[in-house]
C-alpha positions in Angstrom: 0.0 0.0 0.0 1.2 3.5 -0.8 1.7 5.7 2.2 -0.5 8.8 2.3 1.2 12.1 3.3 -0.6 14.3 5.8 -1.3 17.7 4.1 -1.2 20.8 6.4 -4.6 22.5 6.9 -5.3 25.4 4.6 -4.8 28.8 6.2 -7.6 31.3 5.6 -6.6 34.1 3.2 -5.4 37.2 5.1 -5.0 40.9 4.3 -2.8 43.5 5.8 -4.6 46.6 7.2 -2.9 49.8 8.1 -4.0 51.1 11.6 -4.0 54.9 12.2 -5.1 56.7 15.3 -8.1 58.8 14.5 -7.0 61.5 17.1 -3.3 62.2 16.6 -3.3 64.2 19.9 -4.8 61.2 21.7 -3.1 58.2 20.0 -4.1 54.7 21.0 -1.3 53.4 23.2 0.5 50.3 21.8 -1.5 50.4 18.6 0.4 48.4 15.9 1.1 50.2 12.6 -0.6 47.4 10.7 -2.4 44.1 11.4 -3.0 40.9 9.4 -6.6 40.0 9.5 -8.7 37.2 7.8 -10.3 38.3 4.6 -13.7 37.5 6.0 -13.2 39.4 9.3 -16.1 41.5 10.5 -15.9 44.9 12.1 -16.3 43.3 15.5 -13.6 40.7 14.7 -11.2 43.5 13.9 -12.0 45.3 17.2 -11.1 42.1 19.1 -7.9 41.7 17.2 -6.9 45.3 17.7 -7.7 45.2 21.4 -5.6 42.0 21.8 -2.7 43.6 20.0 -2.9 46.9 21.9 -3.4 45.0 25.2 -6.8 46.7 25.9 -9.0 44.4 28.0 -12.4 45.4 26.7 -12.6 45.3 22.9 -15.8 47.5 23.1 -13.5 50.4 23.8 -12.2 50.2 20.3 -13.8 52.6 17.9 -13.3 52.1 14.1 -13.7 54.8 11.6 -13.8 55.2 7.8 -10.4 56.6 6.6 -12.1 59.0 4.1 -15.3 60.2 5.8 -14.1 59.6 9.4 -17.5 58.3 10.2 -17.8 55.4 12.6 -18.2 51.9 11.3 -21.5 51.1 13.1 -22.4 47.7 11.7 -20.3 45.4 13.8 -21.5 42.4 11.8 -20.4 43.9 8.4 -17.3 42.4 6.8 -14.3 44.8 6.8 -13.7 43.9 3.1 -17.2 45.2 2.3 -16.4 48.7 3.6 -15.4 50.4 0.3 -13.2 53.2 1.6 -11.4 50.8 4.0 -10.7 48.3 1.3 -9.6 51.0 -1.2 -7.1 52.5 1.2 -6.3 49.2 3.2 -6.6 51.5 6.2 -8.9 52.0 9.2 -8.9 54.8 11.8 -8.8 53.7 15.4 -9.8 55.4 18.6 -9.9 54.3 22.2 -13.5 55.3 23.3 -12.7 54.9 27.0 -14.5 52.9 29.6 -17.8 51.3 28.4 -21.0 50.2 29.9 -23.7 47.9 28.5 -26.7 49.7 26.8 -29.1 47.6 28.9 -27.4 48.7 32.1 -27.7 52.4 31.2 -31.5 52.0 30.4 -32.2 50.1 33.6 -30.5 52.7 35.8 -32.0 55.7 34.1 -35.5 54.4 34.2 -35.2 53.3 37.8 -34.7 56.9 39.0 -38.3 58.2 38.4 -39.8 55.1 40.0 -37.8 55.5 43.2 -38.1 59.2 43.4 -41.9 59.4 42.9 -42.3 56.7 45.5 -40.0 58.5 47.9 -41.6 61.9 47.5 -45.1 60.4 48.0 -43.9 58.6 51.1 -42.1 61.6 52.5 -44.9 64.2 51.8 -45.4 65.1 55.5 -41.7 66.0 55.8 -41.3 67.8 52.5 -44.4 70.1 52.3 -46.1 72.2 54.9 -49.6 70.7 55.2 -48.4 67.6 53.3 -49.8 65.2 55.9 -53.2 65.2 54.2 -54.5 62.7 51.7 -53.5 63.1 48.0 -56.2 63.8 45.5 -57.4 61.3 42.9 -55.6 63.2 40.2 -52.3 63.0 42.2 -52.7 59.3 42.7 -53.6 58.9 39.0 -50.5 60.8 37.9 -48.4 58.7 40.3 -49.8 55.5 38.8 -49.3 56.6 35.3 -45.7 57.7 35.7 -44.6 54.7 37.7 -46.3 52.3 35.3 -44.7 54.0 32.3 -41.2 53.5 33.7 -41.9 50.0 34.9 -42.9 49.2 31.4 -39.7 50.7 30.1 -37.7 48.5 32.5 -39.5 45.4 31.3 -39.0 46.3 27.7 -35.2 46.8 28.4 -35.0 43.4 30.0 -37.2 41.3 27.6 -37.9 43.2 24.4 -35.2 45.6 23.1 -32.4 44.2 21.0 -29.4 46.5 20.8 -27.2 46.9 17.6 -24.2 47.9 19.7 -22.9 46.2 22.8 -22.0 49.2 24.9 -21.9 53.0 25.1 -19.4 55.3 26.9 -19.6 54.9 30.6 -20.2 58.7 31.0 -23.6 58.3 29.3 -25.0 56.5 32.3 -24.6 59.8 34.3 -25.7 62.1 31.5 -28.8 60.1 30.7 -29.6 59.5 34.4 -29.5 63.2 35.2 -32.2 63.8 32.6 -34.6 61.2 33.9 -33.8 61.4 37.6 -33.8 65.2 37.7 -36.7 66.1 35.3 -39.2 63.2 35.2 -38.2 62.1 38.6 -37.4 64.8 41.2 -38.9 67.9 39.5 -42.2 66.3 38.4 -42.6 64.4 41.7 -42.0 67.6 43.8 -44.5 69.7 41.8 -47.2 67.1 41.3 -47.5 65.9 44.9 -47.5 69.3 46.5 -50.7 70.2 48.5 -50.7 73.4 46.4 -50.4 71.8 43.0 -53.2 71.9 40.4 -53.6 68.1 40.7 -54.2 68.5 44.5 -57.1 70.9 43.8 -58.4 69.0 40.7 -62.0 67.8 40.7 -62.9 67.1 37.1 -63.6 63.3 36.6 -64.2 63.8 32.9 -60.7 65.1 32.3 -59.3 62.3 34.4 -61.2 59.8 32.2 -60.0 61.4 29.0 -56.4 61.5 30.3 -56.5 57.8 31.2 -57.9 56.9 27.8 -55.2 58.8 26.0 -52.5 57.5 28.3 -53.5 53.8 27.8 -53.8 54.2 24.0 -50.3 55.7 23.9 -48.7 53.1 26.1 -50.3 50.2 24.3 -49.4 51.6 20.9 -45.8 52.2 22.1 -45.5 48.7 23.4 -46.8 47.1 20.2 -44.4 49.1 18.1 -41.4 48.0 20.3 -42.5 44.3 20.1 -42.8 44.6 16.4 -39.5 46.3 15.9 -37.8 43.6 18.1 -39.3 40.9 15.8 -37.6 42.5 12.8 -34.1 41.9 14.2 -32.4 38.6 15.2 -30.8 38.4 18.7 -27.5 40.2 18.6 -28.1 41.2 14.9 -27.7 44.5 13.3 -29.8 44.0 10.2 -32.6 46.4 9.4 -35.9 45.9 7.6 -38.5 48.3 6.3 -41.2 48.4 9.0 -44.9 48.6 8.2 -48.2 48.9 10.0 -48.6 50.1 13.6 -48.4 53.7 12.5 -45.4 53.4 10.2 -47.5 54.6 7.2 -48.0 57.9 9.0 -44.6 58.7 10.5 -41.1 57.3 10.5 -41.1 56.6 14.3 -44.6 55.8 15.6 -43.1 54.6 18.9 -42.2 58.3 19.5 -45.7 59.4 18.5 -47.3 57.0 21.0 -44.8 58.0 23.6 -45.8 61.6 23.3 -49.5 60.7 23.4 -49.0 58.8 26.7 -47.3 61.9 28.2 -50.2 64.1 26.9 -52.4 61.8 29.1 -50.1 62.4 32.1 -50.1 66.2 31.4 -54.0 66.2 31.5 -54.1 64.1 34.6 -51.4 66.1 36.5 -52.2 69.6 35.2 -48.5 70.1 35.9 -46.0 72.4 34.2 -43.0 70.3 35.1 -44.4 67.4 33.0 -44.7 69.7 30.1 -41.1 70.7 30.5 -39.9 67.1 30.6 -41.7 65.9 27.6 -40.9 69.0 25.6 -37.2 68.4 26.1 -37.7 64.7 25.4 -39.7 65.4 22.2 -36.9 67.7 20.9 -34.4 64.8 21.3 -36.8 62.3 19.8 -37.4 64.5 16.8 -33.6 64.6 16.1 -33.4 60.8 16.4 -36.5 60.4 14.1 -35.0 62.6 11.4 -31.8 60.5 11.6 -33.8 57.3 11.2 -35.7 58.7 8.2 -32.4 59.6 6.6 -31.0 56.2 7.3 -34.0 54.4 5.8 -33.8 56.5 2.6 -30.1 55.9 2.2 -30.2 52.2 2.9 -33.3 51.1 1.1 -33.6 53.8 -1.7 -36.7 53.5 -3.8 -37.9 50.5 -1.9 -38.7 52.8 1.0 -41.8 55.0 1.0 -40.5 58.4 2.1 -42.3 60.1 5.0 -43.1 63.8 5.2 -43.4 63.6 9.0 -41.0 61.7 11.2 -42.8 61.8 14.6 -46.2 63.6 14.7 -48.5 63.5 11.6 -49.1 67.0 10.2 -46.7 68.6 12.6 -43.2 67.2 12.9 
């Protein structure tokens, strides 16, 4: 019998990629000048390889940027070879984004604030307000229930519904985001709504309370349905995007924001409170910016397949 020779396993084709610090004034320490990567490596694979070479413990700290546009390479599942400017120049820009924290953690912390603060202010009314030892009005209890239920819903969606395209965000965001929710929707709204001198304390209009409750429930249910639907469009850990339809998507780009604002309109009617108006006005301004970005992304990614929207958040208005 003729002896068979063992053939060595075939090595995956590799390509050499030049690595350049995106911020010359803040170069990535120990960043190699170049790196050999598999030809089918994804953006996330490249982050892992760079972090290993630069001895950075968390690869999520690595930010990768297009060498021409200097825009971040957001799709972590995309192949590096499919990024046209990166392939053309055989180069990628690299930045150390600093300490990171999971998206889910940030959301859980920021939404917890209003729940705790509203409960705390209600419990401590006798010690916070002069004359605060009396019973709260129905409108005050209704407002309390609406706000706490809203943020409990958000916590549950964060745990069981939302799928994140990115693993982490800069750790500083947990403080920035939490200040907005803890200070405005939490402390400010709680302090003004539950005061014995608030409009809610003096309210005695059951019809308005009923209308407020109906608007709130419609908004919360619509928002929840949109979130469940959007989650079904993406695989776990995936970054793919599909053209959404139904659930209000024929009216606006982001019906989840439309329903969100509707639910807060219900809270405004129930609480009769100026602080709630301030909170949702600031929030709506940010949501409008996000919605415009989403509309632009849909048009760019899907082209003629996507039916362009005139309004991104509120039909006939924004």
